C-alpha positions in Angstrom: 64.5 29.1 -181.8 62.0 29.4 -178.9 61.5 26.1 -177.1 57.9 24.7 -177.5 57.2 25.0 -173.7 58.2 28.6 -173.7 56.0 29.3 -176.8 53.1 27.7 -174.9 53.7 30.0 -172.0 53.8 33.1 -174.2 50.6 32.0 -175.8 49.0 31.6 -172.4 50.2 35.0 -171.3 48.6 36.6 -174.3 45.2 36.3 -172.8 43.3 38.4 -175.4 44.9 36.5 -178.3 46.2 39.6 -180.0 49.6 38.1 -180.7 51.2 40.8 -178.6 51.9 40.7 -174.8 50.6 44.1 -173.5 51.6 45.7 -170.2 48.7 44.2 -168.3 49.3 40.7 -169.5 53.0 41.1 -168.7 52.2 42.2 -165.2 49.8 39.4 -164.7 52.4 36.9 -165.8 55.2 38.3 -163.7 53.0 38.2 -160.6 52.5 34.5 -161.1 55.9 33.1 -160.4 54.8 29.5 -160.9 54.4 30.0 -164.6 58.1 30.6 -165.2 59.8 29.0 -162.3 58.9 25.5 -163.3 62.0 23.4 -164.0 60.8 22.6 -167.5 60.6 26.3 -168.5 63.9 27.1 -166.9 65.5 24.2 -168.6 64.3 25.5 -172.0 65.8 28.9 -171.2 69.0 27.3 -169.9 69.4 25.4 -173.2 69.3 28.7 -175.2 72.4 29.7 -173.3 74.1 26.3 -173.3 75.1 26.4 -177.0 77.3 23.3 -177.0 74.8 21.2 -174.9 77.3 20.2 -172.2 75.0 21.2 -169.4 76.9 24.3 -168.4 76.9 27.9 -169.6 80.5 29.2 -170.2 81.4 32.9 -170.2 81.8 32.6 -174.0 78.3 31.1 -174.4 76.8 33.8 -172.2 78.6 36.5 -174.2 77.4 34.9 -177.5 73.8 35.0 -176.4 74.0 38.5 -174.9 75.7 39.9 -177.9 73.3 38.3 -180.4 70.6 40.9 -179.9 70.1 44.5 -179.0 72.1 44.4 -175.8 73.5 47.5 -174.3 77.2 47.9 -173.5 76.2 48.2 -169.9 74.9 44.6 -169.9 78.1 43.3 -171.5 80.2 45.1 -168.8 78.1 43.5 -166.1 78.5 40.0 -167.5 81.6 39.4 -165.4 79.6 40.5 -162.3 76.8 38.1 -163.3 79.2 35.2 -163.7 80.8 35.9 -160.3 77.4 36.1 -158.6 75.8 33.1 -160.2 78.8 30.7 -160.5 78.7 29.5 -156.8 81.3 26.7 -157.3 83.7 29.0 -159.1 84.3 26.7 -162.0 83.9 29.5 -164.5 80.6 28.1 -165.8 76.9 28.2 -164.8 75.4 24.7 -164.3 71.6 24.1 -164.3 71.4 24.1 -160.5 73.1 27.5 -160.3 70.8 28.8 -163.2 67.7 27.7 -161.2 69.0 29.3 -158.1 69.5 32.5 -160.0 66.0 32.4 -161.5 64.4 31.7 -158.2 66.4 34.5 -156.6 65.3 37.0 -159.3 61.7 36.0 -158.7 62.0 36.5 -154.9 63.4 40.0 -155.5 60.2 41.0 -157.4 
């Protein structure tokens, strides 16, 4: 399930209305950090990972989401590194504040 706010963003990114986000549309969207760094959008993405709704992403939840699609073995191997990097308070879970910090850091690197 894609959260409604994320569906709206995808619709907005598809500027020609083709139903497909082409390379140019993708670049335009990624250059505009404001469209995906809003707390509402990040909260929608966070909820996808937070399977049990407790406000934190556990290693098990992260693994469940990453293994649910076409994820390479390399991504799974780096999951521990991701948890270690993002979990700033070392409680073994990613809370929303840590998630937002990660998302903002990723945007700054681009």
